[in-house]
N, C-alpha and C positions, 0 to 999 in steps of 0.2 A: 623774733628768733634768728639766730644768724643763718646765712647762707648753706652753712652746713647742713643745719636741721633742717633748712627747707627743702635742699636737696634731697635727704632722706626722707622724710615723709611723701614727698612725691613721686621717690622711686628712680632718681634719676642722678646723675653725676653732677659735682660741681662745676666742672668746665661747661656741662650744657646750660646750665641757670646763667653762668657769667657771659655765654653766647647769647641767649636770649635775652638777657638786659642790653646787651650791646646793639642787639638790634631793634629794640625799642619794641619787644613783645611782650614784655612783662611792667607793671604800673612803676612809676619812679618809687626810689627807695627814698626813704625819710631818715635821715641819720644813723643809715646803715642797717637798719631793722626791718625786717619783714614781718608782715601779718596774714592773717587770715586770708584776705583777698589777694596776696600774691599766690598763696597756695592753691587757693581756688583757679587762678587765672593760669598757672604753672600745670595743672593738671588738664586744665582745656585744652591748652596748647599741645602737651604731650597726646591726649586724645587725636589731635586734629592732625598730628603730624603720623603717629602710629597706626591708628584705626583707619581713618580716611585719607590717608597719602596727601596730605594737601601742602604744598609748597610754603616756605618760610614767608612770602612775599603774600600768598593769599591771606596767610594767617593775620599777618600785621594789618591788611585790609580791613578783614571783618574786626578782629579784636580791638586793635590799636586806633585805628583811622576812624572808621564807622561808628563804633560803639564806646570809645574812651576806655576802655578795659572794665566794661560792666559784662561780667560773664554770663548773666542769665539772659541778658537780650543778645550777647554772641550766639550762645548756644541755640535760641530759636533760629538765629539767621543762618547758622549751620546747616539748617535743613535745604536751605537754596543753594549751597555749593556741593553737597553729597548727594551720591546716588542711593534711594531712588529721590527725584526731583518731586518735591511736593508741588510743585506748579503743574505736574500732571493728573493730580488727583480731580477728581470731575469728569467730564465729558471726553471721550475718545471717539476713537473709528465709529462709523454707525452699521457696517457690514463687516463679514470676515473676510471678503476679498481685500477690503481697505485695511484691516489689521494685518494680515500677510503682506501688502504692498509696503505697509510704513515699519515694518519688523523685517522683514526678508527671511521670515520663519519659515522653514519647508513647511509644506500643508500636512504631513505626516507627525510631525512634532508639535502641531497644533492640535491634531486630532488626539494626540495622547495626554495632552493639558486639558482638554475637554473631558475626555474618559476619568481623571482625576479630579476634575471639578474644580480645576483652579482657575479654567476660563468658562465663558456661557459658551453654549453651544451656537446661541444666535447674537447679534448686537442689541443695543447699540453697547460697546464696550468702555470701559473707565480707562484713565490715563495711568492707572497703575496696573491695567492689564497689558498695555504696551510696554510699560518696563520690564513686565515678567517676561515677555516672548523676547524682548531683547536680550536680557540677562541669561535666560535658556540658550538661545542661539551662540552668545558667545562663550559660556559654559560648554557646551558641547562641542565646538570648535577646539577649545583647548585642550579637548581629551579626558573632563573628568569622570570618575566612574559612576555608574546608575545611582547605587546607595547614597553617594555624596551629593548627587543632584536630588533626589527624594529631599533631603534635608533643606538643601536652599531652598527647593521650593515651598516645602511646608513655610518655612520663617519668612520668605520673601512675600507669599499669600498674607501672611500675618500682617508684614508692613505696610503692604499696599492698602489693606481695610482699615489699619489704623491713622494712617495719614488721609485717606479718602474722610473718616471722620473728622480728624484734625482740621480737613479744609474747611468744614460748615462750624467751626466752633468760635465761639466769641474770643475774645483775649481775656479769658476767667478762669478760676479754679481748674474747671473742667476740662478747658484747654491745656491747662499743664498737666494734666493727669494722662491726657492722649499723649503729650508731649515726651512725658516719661516712658511711657510704654513705647513709643515709637524710638526712643533713644536707645532702651535696651535690647529692641529687636535689631535696631540697628547695627548694633554691636556685634551682636552675633551674627548678622549678616557679612559685615565686614571681615570675621573670622574664618567662617566658612569659604569666603569666597578666595580669602587669602591660601586655606588649604587647597581649594579646588586648583588655583594659579600653579601650586608646589606639585600638586599630582599632575597636572598637564605639563608641565616643565620637565619633572620625573620621566613622565611617558614618551615625550619628545626625546627625551637625553637617551633612552633605551632605544627607538627606533634610529636615531641617529648613529650611535654604537653599531646597531644591526649595520644599517647603511655600509658603513665604511668597511666592514667586515666583506659583505657581499659587493662592494665596488672593487675587491681586489680581483674578481673575476675578470673585470675590462682588460687587466693586463696579461691574461692567459688565453683561454681559446677564443674570449670574447674580442680581442683583438686580431682582425683577420691577416693571415698571410698566406699570399697566393702560391699555388702549386706551381713546381718546376714547368709542366704543361701550360699553364696559362700566362706564365712569362714568356715562354717560347713563341705560343699564339700569338702573343701581343709585342713580339719584337724587344723585351725588354729583360733579356739573361742578364745583362749588366746595368747598372747605374752609374752614369758619369756625366761631367760639364764639360761640354769642348768649349772652345774659344768662343766667344760671342752668346752661349746660351745662358738664361737666366737660372742661376744659381739656387733661388727660392723655388721657381717653380720646379727645377729639378728636386730638391729636396723635400717639398710637399707631396711629388709623386713618389719618392723612396718609402716616405711613411706611410703611403698608401698602400705600399707593394710591401710592406713589413721589413723593409732595409734599413734598421734605426740606425746603424754605424753610420752607412753613407749619409742617412738624411742629417742627422748631427753634423757631419763635417760639411755640408752643403749649407744649411741654413747659419753655422757658425762663417763660412765664407760669406755668405751672404750681409750678416754685419759686420765685417771687417772690410767688405768694398762700398757698403751703403746700397745695397741693391735690394729692390723691395720695401713693402711698408713696414718700417720698424716694428709698429705696436703688433702685425699679424707674424713677422718672421720671428717674433720671442714668443709670441703664444703659441706658433707651432714648436718651436724648440722647446719651450716648457711640457709639451706632451711628449715630445721624443725623451725629454731627460726622464719624465716620470714614468715611462714603458721600460725606460733603461735601468729604473731604481734607483736613479740619483734625486731624491726628493729635494735636497736640499737647493740642487742646480736649478732643480724645476720651478720652486717657488722663487728662487730670483729673476728666472726669465720673464715668470706669469707677471710679477710685481712689476716689472721694466714694461711690460707690455699693458697692462692697467694703468700704469701712468702716462703712456702715450697715447691709448685710445680707449679709456674708460668706458665708452659708450658703443663700442662697436661689437655687432653680433657675433662674429667669428672670434674675435680677442675673448670676450665673455665667454661664451661658450666651449672654446680652448683651455681658459683658465680655469672653469669648473670641471672640465673634463680631467685635467691635470691633478687639481687638487684630490678629487675623489679617487683616483687611481694611487695616488701617494698616501691617503688617508690609513691604511692598513699597517703603513711602517712606522708610526709614530710610537712613541714609549708609553703612552698611557691611553687609557679608553676615553677620559675626557679630552685630550688633544684629538684625538680622532674624529670626537663626536663635533671639535669644534671646527676641524679642517672640513666635514660634510656641511656644517651649518653654512660656513663660509660658500662652499660650494654650490650649495641650494639655492643661496642669494643670487651668486652669479648667473645660475641656470635661469632663475626667472629673470634677472635683467635682460640676459641674450636675446629674451623673447621679443623685447621691447626695443633691442638695439638697432643700429644703423649697419645697413650694407649696401655695396654699390651695384653687382650684377647678380644675374642667377646664381653663378657658380658659388659666391660668398653665402648666400642664401640658402644652398643647398648645403654648403659644408657646416654651416652654424644649426640648422636644422637638423642634420646628422649626429653632430657632438650632443646635441640637448635628447634626443630619443635615444641614442645608446645609454646616456646617463640616466635619464628619466626611467628607462624600465628596469634599471638593476637596482634601484631604492625600492625600500617598501613602499606599497601603494599607500598607505596611511600618511604619509607625507605630502600627498597630493599630485604629484606630478605626471601621474601614467598616463590620463587621457589626452593633457598637453603633448606629451613625449610621443605616445603615438600617432597622432595628428602631425607632428613632425615627420616621422618615417613615412607617413601615408601621404605627403607633401614631396618628399624625396622621390618615392616611386612614381607618384604623377608626373613629375616634370624630368625623369629619366627614361622615359618610354621613347622608344625611335631611337635613331642613330644621330650623331652628330656630325657638323659638318667637315669635322678635321679627324684623324686618328688620334692625333694626343687627346682631344677632346674626348673622343668616344672611350677612350681607356679610362679617364678621371670619372666620367659619368658610370659606366661599369661599376668601376669600385665603390662609386658612391651606392649604387642600386643594389649591389650584390649584399651589402653592408645593411641597408634595410631592410631588403628581403630575410634577412638571415633573423635580425633582432625582431621583428615585427612576427614573422614565422613562428618563432618560437614563444614569443607571448600569446599570441593567438590560441597556439596549440595548449600552453598552460593554464588559458581561461577556457579549455572546452570546445573551441570555435575548430572542429577538426577540418572540415573540407575548405575552407578559408586557409587556413594554415598550411594544408597540403599543397595548393597553388603556389604558395611562397615559397616552401622548402624545395619544392621539386623543380622551381627556377634557380634557385642556389646551386642544386647540383648542377644542372645542364650550363651554368656558367662557367663553374670550376668543378668539375667533377672529382679530382683527384684531390682537393683542399681539403684542411681540417673541418671548414664551416659545411662542407659536402657531407663528410662523414658523421657530422653531427647530426646534419639533416636526415640523413637515410636511416640513422639509428631510432631518430624519434618517429620518422614515418613506419619504421617495423615492430613499434611497440603495439602490442593487441588494444591497448585503449585509445591509440589514434583512430 
């Protein structure tokens, strides 16, 4: 047959066939005519690519190099390359504790599998039980629905049993019957897992879009602006930079006091004069511009910062905060979700980033804590963000040795108190929240943070 007829029967494009021939994934062609063995090989290659997601290099290793285009033998070898691995059929862990340890499956989920009689209540367990538990754990983390998981579990258990039977059969007609059943079930598992991944991705997209909307609150009341009383008390009615002062330090202080125009001017001065660590200056300027509504300028600043110091805890933390603040201003929900995905990735990177002193450690922790408690808890950052804010509170107790340091510590502490106090109240922990929110009102009694704290304290359910 001609190449066009071969492509038509296999349901692929002629260009695909030409590519596979070029990569030597199909048998050599004699006199420009294709035969039945070419069609069988092409169908197998298509299945290996679309169903099992194998790379062309892996397919070439199996079909061309190892089995010289023997489709029947290559199909059997395919079992060794795709999940579930038939090598797991047979003996597995002896006890439940060993099964939990080897699969990292939560005990409650294992109990549910036992109730459905998918996994025995006591060991010893088979290798296919290990695969089943691992697959369930991965699917639950991706956010698949309960109904879809039920379907996957039914077929996955069937595959496990078939492969357990396959492992004890000799290379005979009976083995081929088992192989045929496994192949059919495997194809169904592949399709269902594909659906599961799609559902998980769609669910995550929805959460990221929601997170982008919620992150907009970071630029409103979620950003502390001290009252005139607080500024007078601490001697910072005006923000300026005298000769010999560090414009970067004063600019950071202006940001903490909610004086965004002064902060922007001083940070830009730092860049012009080369004062301060370049990455941190750019990252701080990125936050200021995001709060001013300049999304484009903010992105440019944080990209410069990440180029200079990609693993610095403060730089990555501020970059995450800047992207989250700017996400609601994008033109589409998909773009907003993409910005939030990048923001949360930087948030995670910040937790393992480097810092030079206690001040940098606390700055990074506050940035992560503010952001992590705004996004939906399903995205998995709430607990670590609470720990970040608790770290700030722990290290800001007592007084600093100098007045400037004391002011910066109070600003860090007040923010941590407010965000963590509101979070505790949202979770129904009334007494713990009251302690923190009362301290917010004590530090700056006429600020918007204090007003919101008093309103929350006066709510009946509190």
